[in-house]
C-alpha positions as CSV (number, residue, x, y, z in Angstrom):
1,X,-3.9,-10.2,-9.7
2,X,-3.3,-8.2,-6.6
3,X,0.4,-7.1,-7.5
4,X,-0.8,-5.6,-11.1
5,X,-3.2,-3.4,-8.8
6,X,-0.5,-2.9,-5.9
7,X,1.9,-1.9,-9.2
8,X,-0.6,0.7,-10.6
9,X,-1.0,2.2,-7.5
10,X,2.3,2.2,-6.3
11,X,3.3,4.2,-9.7
12,X,0.4,6.5,-9.6
13,X,1.6,7.8,-5.7
14,X,5.1,8.0,-7.0
15,X,3.7,11.3,-9.2
16,X,2.1,12.8,-6.0
17,X,6.0,12.6,-4.0
18,X,5.7,9.4,-2.5
19,X,9.2,7.5,-2.5
20,X,9.2,3.9,-1.6
21,X,12.2,2.4,0.2
22,X,13.1,-1.1,-1.1
23,X,12.5,-3.0,1.9
24,X,8.9,-1.6,1.7
25,X,8.4,-2.8,-1.9
26,X,9.7,-6.1,-0.9
27,X,7.7,-6.8,1.4
28,X,4.1,-5.3,-0.2
29,X,5.4,-7.5,-3.4
30,X,5.9,-10.8,-1.4
31,X,3.2,-10.9,0.8
32,X,0.1,-9.1,-1.5
33,X,-0.7,-11.9,-3.8
34,X,-1.6,-13.9,-0.9
35,X,-4.2,-10.8,0.1
36,X,-7.8,-10.8,0.3
37,X,-9.5,-8.0,-2.4
38,X,-10.6,-6.4,0.9
39,X,-6.9,-6.0,2.2
40,X,-5.7,-4.6,-0.9
41,X,-8.2,-1.7,-0.5
42,X,-7.0,-1.0,2.9
43,X,-3.5,-0.5,1.1
44,X,-5.1,2.1,-1.3
45,X,-6.3,3.9,1.8
46,X,-3.8,4.1,3.9
47,X,-1.4,5.8,1.1
48,X,-4.6,7.8,0.5
49,X,-4.6,8.9,4.3
50,X,-1.0,9.9,3.9
51,X,-1.7,12.3,1.6
52,X,-4.8,13.9,2.9
53,X,-2.4,14.3,6.1
54,X,-4.7,12.0,8.5
55,X,-1.8,9.7,10.1
56,X,-0.8,9.3,13.6
57,X,1.0,12.4,14.6
58,X,3.6,10.0,17.4
59,X,6.4,9.3,16.5
60,X,7.5,5.5,16.9
61,X,10.9,4.6,18.3
62,X,12.8,5.1,14.8
63,X,11.3,8.6,14.4
64,X,8.5,7.5,12.0
65,X,5.1,8.2,11.4
66,X,2.5,5.7,11.0
67,X,-1.2,5.2,9.3
68,X,-3.0,2.1,10.8
69,X,-5.8,0.7,9.6
70,X,-7.7,-2.9,11.1
71,X,-8.2,-5.6,8.2
72,X,-9.7,-8.0,11.0
73,X,-10.1,-8.4,14.2
74,X,-7.2,-7.5,16.1
75,X,-5.2,-7.8,12.9
76,X,-3.9,-4.3,11.4
77,X,-2.2,-2.8,8.4
78,X,0.7,-0.5,9.5
79,X,2.6,1.5,6.6
80,X,5.5,3.5,8.4
81,X,6.6,6.8,6.6
82,X,8.9,10.1,6.7
83,X,7.6,13.4,6.0
84,X,11.0,14.9,4.1
85,X,11.8,18.6,4.2
86,X,10.6,19.3,0.5
87,X,7.5,17.8,1.0
88,X,7.4,14.3,-0.3
89,X,7.1,11.4,1.9
90,X,9.3,8.4,2.5
91,X,7.4,5.4,2.8
92,X,9.6,3.3,5.1
93,X,7.9,-0.5,5.5
94,X,4.3,-2.2,6.2
95,X,3.5,-4.4,8.8
96,X,0.5,-6.7,8.7
97,X,-0.1,-8.9,12.2
98,X,-1.4,-8.9,15.7
99,X,-1.1,-5.5,17.4
100,X,-2.4,-4.2,20.6
101,X,-3.0,-0.6,19.9
């Protein structure tokens, strides 16, 4: 069920100039079936934050922006992305895990 919801949401965001890397799609599709329902909501919230420009202005070591949201105690979901000159967002990768922020 989670995969269907994720796929529909990704398809919706393609129309908003979001471009999803193969790495991102592989990582999310391989793991999302075991996600709890609230994790799917966090994923959707992260994409909405990117669309509204609500993300960290600090670039990571690879020159990507990131948007972070907590899942459970000390565990976070992070989406890494690049802003493109044409106004689109290239969604590069997603990480879920224990992160010191």
